[in-house]
TIRO-2110 file (N, C-alpha, C; in Angstrom, 1 decimal):
// TIRO-2110
-3.4, -36.3, 9.9, N, 1, A
-2.1, -35.9, 10.3, CA, 1, A
-2.2, -35.2, 11.7, C, 1, A
-1.2, -35.5, 12.5, N, 2, A
-1.2, -35.0, 13.8, CA, 2, A
-0.2, -33.9, 13.9, C, 2, A
-0.5, -32.8, 14.6, N, 3, A
0.4, -31.7, 14.7, CA, 3, A
0.7, -31.5, 16.2, C, 3, A
2.0, -31.5, 16.6, N, 4, A
2.4, -31.3, 18.0, CA, 4, A
3.2, -30.1, 18.1, C, 4, A
2.9, -29.2, 19.0, N, 5, A
3.6, -27.9, 19.2, CA, 5, A
4.1, -27.9, 20.6, C, 5, A
5.4, -27.8, 20.8, N, 6, A
6.0, -27.8, 22.1, CA, 6, A
7.0, -26.6, 22.2, C, 6, A
7.1, -26.1, 23.4, N, 7, A
8.0, -25.0, 23.7, CA, 7, A
9.4, -25.7, 24.1, C, 7, A
10.5, -25.2, 23.6, N, 8, A
11.8, -25.8, 24.0, CA, 8, A
12.1, -25.3, 25.4, C, 8, A
12.9, -26.0, 26.1, N, 9, A
13.4, -25.6, 27.4, CA, 9, A
14.2, -24.3, 27.3, C, 9, A
14.2, -23.5, 28.3, N, 10, A
14.8, -22.2, 28.4, CA, 10, A
16.3, -22.4, 27.9, C, 10, A
16.7, -21.5, 27.0, N, 11, A
18.1, -21.5, 26.5, CA, 11, A
18.3, -22.5, 25.3, C, 11, A
17.4, -23.3, 25.0, N, 12, A
17.5, -24.2, 23.9, CA, 12, A
17.0, -23.6, 22.6, C, 12, A
17.6, -23.8, 21.5, N, 13, A
17.2, -23.3, 20.2, CA, 13, A
15.9, -23.9, 19.8, C, 13, A
15.0, -23.1, 19.1, N, 14, A
13.8, -23.6, 18.5, CA, 14, A
14.2, -24.5, 17.3, C, 14, A
13.4, -25.6, 17.1, N, 15, A
13.6, -26.5, 16.0, CA, 15, A
12.3, -27.1, 15.5, C, 15, A
12.3, -27.6, 14.3, N, 16, A
11.1, -28.2, 13.8, CA, 16, A
11.5, -29.6, 13.3, C, 16, A
10.7, -30.6, 13.7, N, 17, A
10.9, -32.0, 13.2, CA, 17, A
9.7, -32.4, 12.4, C, 17, A
10.0, -32.9, 11.2, N, 18, A
8.9, -33.3, 10.3, CA, 18, A
9.0, -34.8, 10.1, C, 18, A
8.0, -35.6, 10.4, N, 19, A
8.0, -37.0, 10.2, CA, 19, A
7.0, -37.4, 9.2, C, 19, A
7.5, -37.9, 8.0, N, 20, A
6.6, -38.2, 6.9, CA, 20, A
7.0, -39.5, 6.3, C, 20, A
6.1, -40.2, 5.7, N, 21, A
6.4, -41.5, 5.0, CA, 21, A
6.8, -41.1, 3.5, C, 21, A
6.1, -40.1, 3.0, N, 22, A
6.4, -39.7, 1.6, CA, 22, A
6.5, -38.2, 1.5, C, 22, A
7.5, -37.7, 0.8, N, 23, A
7.7, -36.3, 0.6, CA, 23, A
6.7, -35.9, -0.5, C, 23, A
5.7, -35.0, -0.1, N, 24, A
4.7, -34.5, -1.0, CA, 24, A
5.0, -33.1, -1.3, C, 24, A
4.3, -32.5, -2.3, N, 25, A
4.4, -31.1, -2.6, CA, 25, A
4.1, -30.2, -1.4, C, 25, A
3.0, -30.6, -0.6, N, 26, A
2.7, -29.9, 0.6, CA, 26, A
3.8, -29.9, 1.6, C, 26, A
4.4, -31.0, 1.8, N, 27, A
5.5, -31.1, 2.7, CA, 27, A
6.7, -30.2, 2.3, C, 27, A
7.0, -30.3, 1.0, N, 28, A
8.1, -29.4, 0.4, CA, 28, A
7.7, -28.0, 0.6, C, 28, A
6.5, -27.6, 0.3, N, 29, A
6.1, -26.2, 0.5, CA, 29, A
6.2, -25.8, 2.0, C, 29, A
5.9, -26.6, 2.9, N, 30, A
6.0, -26.3, 4.3, CA, 30, A
7.5, -26.1, 4.7, C, 30, A
8.3, -26.9, 4.2, N, 31, A
9.8, -26.8, 4.4, CA, 31, A
10.3, -25.5, 3.9, C, 31, A
9.9, -25.2, 2.6, N, 32, A
10.3, -23.9, 2.0, CA, 32, A
9.8, -22.7, 2.8, C, 32, A
8.6, -22.8, 3.4, N, 33, A
8.1, -21.7, 4.2, CA, 33, A
9.0, -21.5, 5.4, C, 33, A
9.3, -22.6, 6.0, N, 34, A
10.2, -22.6, 7.3, CA, 34, A
11.6, -22.0, 7.0, C, 34, A
12.1, -22.3, 5.8, N, 35, A
13.5, -21.9, 5.4, CA, 35, A
13.5, -20.5, 4.9, C, 35, A
12.4, -19.9, 4.4, N, 36, A
12.4, -18.6, 3.8, CA, 36, A
12.6, -17.5, 4.7, C, 36, A
13.2, -16.4, 4.3, N, 37, A
13.3, -15.2, 5.1, CA, 37, A
11.9, -14.6, 5.4, C, 37, A
11.8, -13.7, 6.4, N, 38, A
10.6, -13.1, 6.7, CA, 38, A
10.4, -11.8, 5.8, C, 38, A
11.4, -11.3, 5.2, N, 39, A
11.3, -10.1, 4.5, CA, 39, A
12.3, -10.0, 3.4, C, 39, A
12.2, -8.9, 2.6, N, 40, A
13.1, -8.6, 1.5, CA, 40, A
13.7, -7.2, 1.7, C, 40, A
15.0, -7.1, 1.6, N, 41, A
15.6, -5.8, 1.8, CA, 41, A
15.3, -4.9, 0.5, C, 41, A
14.7, -3.8, 0.8, N, 42, A
14.3, -2.8, -0.3, CA, 42, A
14.8, -1.4, 0.1, C, 42, A
14.8, -0.5, -0.9, N, 43, A
15.3, 0.8, -0.7, CA, 43, A
14.2, 1.8, -1.1, C, 43, A
14.0, 2.8, -0.2, N, 44, A
13.2, 4.0, -0.5, CA, 44, A
14.1, 5.1, -0.4, C, 44, A
14.3, 5.8, -1.5, N, 45, A
15.4, 6.8, -1.7, CA, 45, A
16.7, 6.1, -1.4, C, 45, A
17.5, 6.5, -0.4, N, 46, A
18.7, 5.8, -0.1, CA, 46, A
18.6, 5.0, 1.2, C, 46, A
17.4, 5.0, 1.8, N, 47, A
17.2, 4.3, 3.1, CA, 47, A
16.8, 2.9, 2.8, C, 47, A
17.5, 1.9, 3.5, N, 48, A
17.2, 0.5, 3.4, CA, 48, A
16.2, 0.1, 4.4, C, 48, A
15.3, -0.8, 4.1, N, 49, A
14.4, -1.4, 5.1, CA, 49, A
14.1, -2.8, 4.7, C, 49, A
13.6, -3.6, 5.6, N, 50, A
13.2, -4.9, 5.3, CA, 50, A
11.7, -4.9, 5.2, C, 50, A
11.2, -5.2, 4.0, N, 51, A
9.8, -5.2, 3.8, CA, 51, A
9.3, -6.6, 4.0, C, 51, A
8.3, -6.8, 5.0, N, 52, A
7.8, -8.2, 5.2, CA, 52, A
7.2, -8.7, 3.9, C, 52, A
7.4, -10.0, 3.6, N, 53, A
7.0, -10.7, 2.4, CA, 53, A
5.5, -10.5, 2.2, C, 53, A
4.7, -10.6, 3.3, N, 54, A
3.3, -10.5, 3.2, CA, 54, A
2.8, -9.1, 2.7, C, 54, A
3.7, -8.1, 2.7, N, 55, A
3.3, -6.8, 2.2, CA, 55, A
3.6, -6.6, 0.8, C, 55, A
4.4, -7.5, 0.2, N, 56, A
4.8, -7.4, -1.2, CA, 56, A
3.6, -7.9, -2.1, C, 56, A
3.3, -7.1, -3.1, N, 57, A
2.2, -7.4, -4.1, CA, 57, A
2.9, -8.1, -5.3, C, 57, A
3.9, -7.5, -5.8, N, 58, A
4.6, -8.1, -6.9, CA, 58, A
6.0, -7.4, -7.1, C, 58, A
6.8, -8.1, -7.9, N, 59, A
8.2, -7.5, -8.2, CA, 59, A
8.2, -7.5, -9.7, C, 59, A
8.9, -6.4, -10.2, N, 60, A
9.0, -6.3, -11.7, CA, 60, A
10.4, -5.7, -12.0, C, 60, A
10.9, -6.3, -13.1, N, 61, A
12.2, -5.8, -13.7, CA, 61, A
12.0, -4.9, -14.9, C, 61, A
12.5, -3.7, -14.8, N, 62, A
12.4, -2.7, -15.8, CA, 62, A
13.7, -2.1, -16.1, C, 62, A
14.2, -2.2, -17.3, N, 63, A
15.5, -1.6, -17.6, CA, 63, A
16.6, -2.1, -16.7, C, 63, A
16.6, -3.4, -16.4, N, 64, A
17.6, -4.0, -15.6, CA, 64, A
17.6, -3.5, -14.1, C, 64, A
16.5, -3.0, -13.7, N, 65, A
16.3, -2.6, -12.3, CA, 65, A
15.1, -3.3, -11.8, C, 65, A
15.2, -3.7, -10.5, N, 66, A
14.1, -4.5, -9.9, CA, 66, A
13.3, -3.6, -9.0, C, 66, A
12.0, -3.6, -9.2, N, 67, A
11.1, -2.7, -8.4, CA, 67, A
10.2, -3.7, -7.6, C, 67, A
9.9, -3.3, -6.3, N, 68, A
9.1, -4.1, -5.4, CA, 68, A
7.9, -3.3, -5.1, C, 68, A
6.7, -3.8, -5.4, N, 69, A
5.4, -3.0, -5.3, CA, 69, A
4.7, -3.5, -4.0, C, 69, A
4.5, -2.6, -3.1, N, 70, A
3.6, -2.8, -1.9, CA, 70, A
2.2, -2.2, -2.3, C, 70, A
1.4, -2.1, -1.3, N, 71, A
0.0, -1.7, -1.6, CA, 71, A
0.0, -0.3, -2.2, C, 71, A
0.7, 0.6, -1.7, N, 72, A
0.7, 2.0, -2.2, CA, 72, A
2.1, 2.6, -2.5, C, 72, A
3.1, 1.8, -2.3, N, 73, A
4.5, 2.3, -2.4, CA, 73, A
5.3, 1.4, -3.3, C, 73, A
6.2, 2.0, -4.1, N, 74, A
7.1, 1.2, -4.9, CA, 74, A
8.5, 1.4, -4.4, C, 74, A
9.2, 0.3, -4.2, N, 75, A
10.6, 0.3, -3.7, CA, 75, A
11.5, -0.2, -4.7, C, 75, A
12.8, 0.0, -4.5, N, 76, A
13.9, -0.6, -5.4, CA, 76, A
14.5, -1.7, -4.6, C, 76, A
15.0, -2.7, -5.4, N, 77, A
15.8, -3.8, -4.8, CA, 77, A
17.1, -3.9, -5.5, C, 77, A
18.1, -4.2, -4.8, N, 78, A
19.4, -4.3, -5.5, CA, 78, A
19.6, -5.7, -6.1, C, 78, A
18.6, -6.6, -5.8, N, 79, A
18.7, -8.0, -6.4, CA, 79, A
18.2, -8.0, -7.8, C, 79, A
18.8, -8.8, -8.6, N, 80, A
18.2, -9.1, -9.9, CA, 80, A
16.9, -9.9, -9.7, C, 80, A
16.0, -9.9, -10.7, N, 81, A
14.7, -10.6, -10.5, CA, 81, A
14.9, -12.1, -10.1, C, 81, A
15.8, -12.7, -10.8, N, 82, A
16.1, -14.2, -10.6, CA, 82, A
16.6, -14.4, -9.2, C, 82, A
17.4, -13.5, -8.7, N, 83, A
17.9, -13.6, -7.3, CA, 83, A
16.8, -13.4, -6.3, C, 83, A
15.9, -12.4, -6.5, N, 84, A
14.8, -12.2, -5.6, CA, 84, A
13.9, -13.5, -5.7, C, 84, A
13.7, -14.0, -6.8, N, 85, A
12.8, -15.2, -7.0, CA, 85, A
13.4, -16.4, -6.1, C, 85, A
14.7, -16.5, -6.1, N, 86, A
15.4, -17.6, -5.4, CA, 86, A
15.2, -17.4, -3.9, C, 86, A
15.1, -16.2, -3.4, N, 87, A
14.9, -15.9, -2.0, CA, 87, A
13.4, -16.0, -1.6, C, 87, A
12.5, -16.0, -2.6, N, 88, A
11.0, -16.0, -2.3, CA, 88, A
10.5, -17.4, -2.5, C, 88, A
11.1, -18.4, -1.8, N, 89, A
10.7, -19.8, -2.0, CA, 89, A
9.6, -20.2, -1.0, C, 89, A
8.9, -19.3, -0.4, N, 90, A
7.9, -19.7, 0.6, CA, 90, A
6.6, -20.2, 0.0, C, 90, A
6.5, -20.2, -1.3, N, 91, A
5.3, -20.8, -1.9, CA, 91, A
4.2, -19.7, -2.2, C, 91, A
4.4, -18.5, -1.8, N, 92, A
3.3, -17.5, -2.0, CA, 92, A
3.7, -16.7, -3.3, C, 92, A
4.8, -16.9, -3.8, N, 93, A
5.2, -16.1, -5.0, CA, 93, A
5.3, -17.0, -6.2, C, 93, A
4.9, -16.4, -7.4, N, 94, A
4.9, -17.2, -8.6, CA, 94, A
5.4, -16.3, -9.8, C, 94, A
6.3, -16.8, -10.5, N, 95, A
6.8, -16.1, -11.7, CA, 95, A
5.6, -16.1, -12.7, C, 95, A
5.3, -14.8, -13.2, N, 96, A
4.2, -14.7, -14.2, CA, 96, A
4.6, -14.2, -15.5, C, 96, A
5.9, -13.8, -15.6, N, 97, A
6.5, -13.4, -16.9, CA, 97, A
8.0, -13.3, -16.8, C, 97, A
8.7, -13.0, -17.8, N, 98, A
10.1, -12.8, -17.7, CA, 98, A
10.5, -11.6, -16.9, C, 98, A
9.5, -10.7, -16.7, N, 99, A
9.8, -9.5, -16.0, CA, 99, A
9.1, -9.4, -14.7, C, 99, A
8.3, -10.3, -14.3, N, 100, A
7.5, -10.1, -13.1, CA, 100, A
7.3, -11.4, -12.3, C, 100, A
7.1, -11.2, -10.9, N, 101, A
6.8, -12.2, -10.0, CA, 101, A
5.7, -11.7, -9.1, C, 101, A
4.6, -12.5, -8.8, N, 102, A
3.5, -12.0, -8.1, CA, 102, A
3.3, -12.7, -6.8, C, 102, A
2.8, -12.1, -5.8, N, 103, A
2.4, -12.7, -4.5, CA, 103, A
1.0, -13.2, -4.7, C, 103, A
0.8, -14.5, -4.8, N, 104, A
-0.5, -15.1, -5.2, CA, 104, A
-1.5, -14.8, -4.1, C, 104, A
-1.1, -14.4, -2.9, N, 105, A
-2.1, -14.1, -1.8, CA, 105, A
-2.7, -12.7, -2.1, C, 105, A
-2.1, -12.0, -3.0, N, 106, A
-2.6, -10.6, -3.3, CA, 106, A
-3.4, -10.6, -4.6, C, 106, A
-3.7, -11.8, -5.2, N, 107, A
-4.5, -11.9, -6.4, CA, 107, A
-6.0, -12.0, -5.9, C, 107, A
-6.8, -11.0, -6.4, N, 108, A
-8.2, -11.0, -6.1, CA, 108, A
-9.0, -11.9, -7.1, C, 108, A
-8.6, -11.7, -8.4, N, 109, A
-9.3, -12.5, -9.4, CA, 109, A
-8.4, -12.7, -10.6, C, 109, A
-8.7, -13.7, -11.5, N, 110, A
-7.9, -13.9, -12.7, CA, 110, A
-8.9, -14.2, -13.8, C, 110, A
-8.6, -13.5, -15.0, N, 111, A
-9.5, -13.7, -16.1, CA, 111, A
-8.7, -13.9, -17.4, C, 111, A
-9.2, -14.6, -18.3, N, 112, A
-8.4, -14.8, -19.6, CA, 112, A
-8.3, -13.4, -20.3, C, 112, A
-7.1, -13.2, -20.9, N, 113, A
-6.9, -11.9, -21.6, CA, 113, A
-6.6, -12.1, -23.1, C, 113, A
-6.8, -13.3, -23.6, N, 114, A
-6.6, -13.6, -25.0, CA, 114, A
-5.2, -14.0, -25.3, C, 114, A
-5.0, -14.7, -26.4, N, 115, A
-3.7, -15.2, -26.8, CA, 115, A
-3.0, -16.1, -25.7, C, 115, A
-3.8, -16.8, -24.9, N, 116, A
-3.2, -17.6, -23.9, CA, 116, A
-2.8, -16.9, -22.6, C, 116, A
-2.9, -15.6, -22.6, N, 117, A
-2.5, -14.8, -21.4, CA, 117, A
-3.7, -14.7, -20.4, C, 117, A
-3.4, -14.3, -19.2, N, 118, A
-4.4, -14.0, -18.2, CA, 118, A
-4.2, -12.6, -17.6, C, 118, A
-5.2, -12.0, -17.1, N, 119, A
-5.1, -10.7, -16.4, CA, 119, A
-5.5, -11.0, -15.0, C, 119, A
-4.5, -10.6, -14.1, N, 120, A
-4.7, -10.8, -12.6, CA, 120, A
-5.1, -9.4, -12.0, C, 120, A
-6.2, -9.4, -11.3, N, 121, A
-6.6, -8.2, -10.6, CA, 121, A
-6.1, -8.4, -9.1, C, 121, A
-5.3, -7.5, -8.7, N, 122, A
-4.8, -7.6, -7.3, CA, 122, A
-5.7, -6.9, -6.3, C, 122, A
-5.5, -7.2, -5.1, N, 123, A
-6.4, -6.7, -4.0, CA, 123, A
-6.2, -5.2, -3.8, C, 123, A
-5.2, -4.6, -4.4, N, 124, A
-5.0, -3.1, -4.3, CA, 124, A
-5.6, -2.4, -5.5, C, 124, A
-6.2, -3.1, -6.4, N, 125, A
-6.8, -2.5, -7.6, CA, 125, A
-5.9, -2.6, -8.9, C, 125, A
-4.6, -2.9, -8.7, N, 126, A
-3.8, -3.0, -9.9, CA, 126, A
-4.1, -4.2, -10.7, C, 126, A
-3.7, -4.2, -12.0, N, 127, A
-3.9, -5.3, -12.9, CA, 127, A
-2.6, -5.6, -13.5, C, 127, A
-2.2, -6.9, -13.5, N, 128, A
-1.0, -7.3, -14.2, CA, 128, A
-1.3, -8.5, -15.1, C, 128, A
-0.5, -8.6, -16.1, N, 129, A
-0.6, -9.6, -17.2, CA, 129, A
0.2, -10.8, -16.8, C, 129, A
-0.4, -12.0, -17.0, N, 130, A
0.3, -13.3, -16.8, CA, 130, A
0.6, -13.8, -18.2, C, 130, A
1.8, -14.0, -18.6, N, 131, A
2.1, -14.4, -20.0, CA, 131, A
1.7, -15.8, -20.2, C, 131, A
1.5, -16.1, -21.4, N, 132, A
1.1, -17.5, -21.7, CA, 132, A
2.1, -18.6, -21.4, C, 132, A
3.4, -18.2, -21.4, N, 133, A
4.4, -19.1, -21.0, CA, 133, A
4.3, -19.6, -19.6, C, 133, A
3.9, -18.7, -18.7, N, 134, A
3.8, -19.0, -17.3, CA, 134, A
2.3, -19.3, -16.8, C, 134, A
1.4, -19.3, -17.8, N, 135, A
0.0, -19.5, -17.5, CA, 135, A
-0.2, -21.0, -16.9, C, 135, A
0.5, -22.0, -17.4, N, 136, A
0.2, -23.3, -16.9, CA, 136, A
0.5, -23.4, -15.4, C, 136, A
1.6, -22.7, -14.9, N, 137, A
1.9, -22.8, -13.5, CA, 137, A
0.8, -22.1, -12.7, C, 137, A
0.2, -21.0, -13.2, N, 138, A
-0.9, -20.3, -12.6, CA, 138, A
-2.1, -21.2, -12.5, C, 138, A
-2.5, -21.9, -13.6, N, 139, A
-3.6, -22.8, -13.7, CA, 139, A
-3.5, -23.9, -12.7, C, 139, A
-2.3, -24.4, -12.6, N, 140, A
-2.0, -25.5, -11.6, CA, 140, A
-2.2, -25.0, -10.2, C, 140, A
-1.7, -23.8, -9.9, N, 141, A
-1.8, -23.3, -8.6, CA, 141, A
-3.2, -23.0, -8.1, C, 141, A
-4.0, -22.5, -9.1, N, 142, A
-5.4, -22.1, -8.7, CA, 142, A
-6.4, -23.2, -9.1, C, 142, A
-5.9, -24.3, -9.7, N, 143, A
-6.8, -25.4, -10.0, CA, 143, A
-7.8, -25.0, -11.2, C, 143, A
-7.3, -24.2, -12.2, N, 144, A
-8.0, -23.8, -13.3, CA, 144, A
-8.0, -24.8, -14.4, C, 144, A
END
């Protein structure tokens, strides 16, 4: 595959052209990355900020509230978990239970936890459970 990068003329909008014979999963993933936002709006106290996606470790729904976990800080999101999932289409996020979505780039290791579940150790030391219903997607993603 050949990759060509060009700078547009001054005043012209940036664009991406993809020329493929067959739409593959990798091409779809690249398109989703290009379409996805760079961050997610979160709230710390009453202050709103845009948290870059690369800083998100996981999202969790507790008592109908969505929490966004960064390395050392927990934020609130006004989005429902399914709404957040729809905006996290860049391929780095994976639903791991009815209540959680994880940034797969923050997973350090994965180990079986019994009953078809897995335990993911994150790079910040936290551990989260991947339910058996979502384990096949994890296995596919990591080639397990």
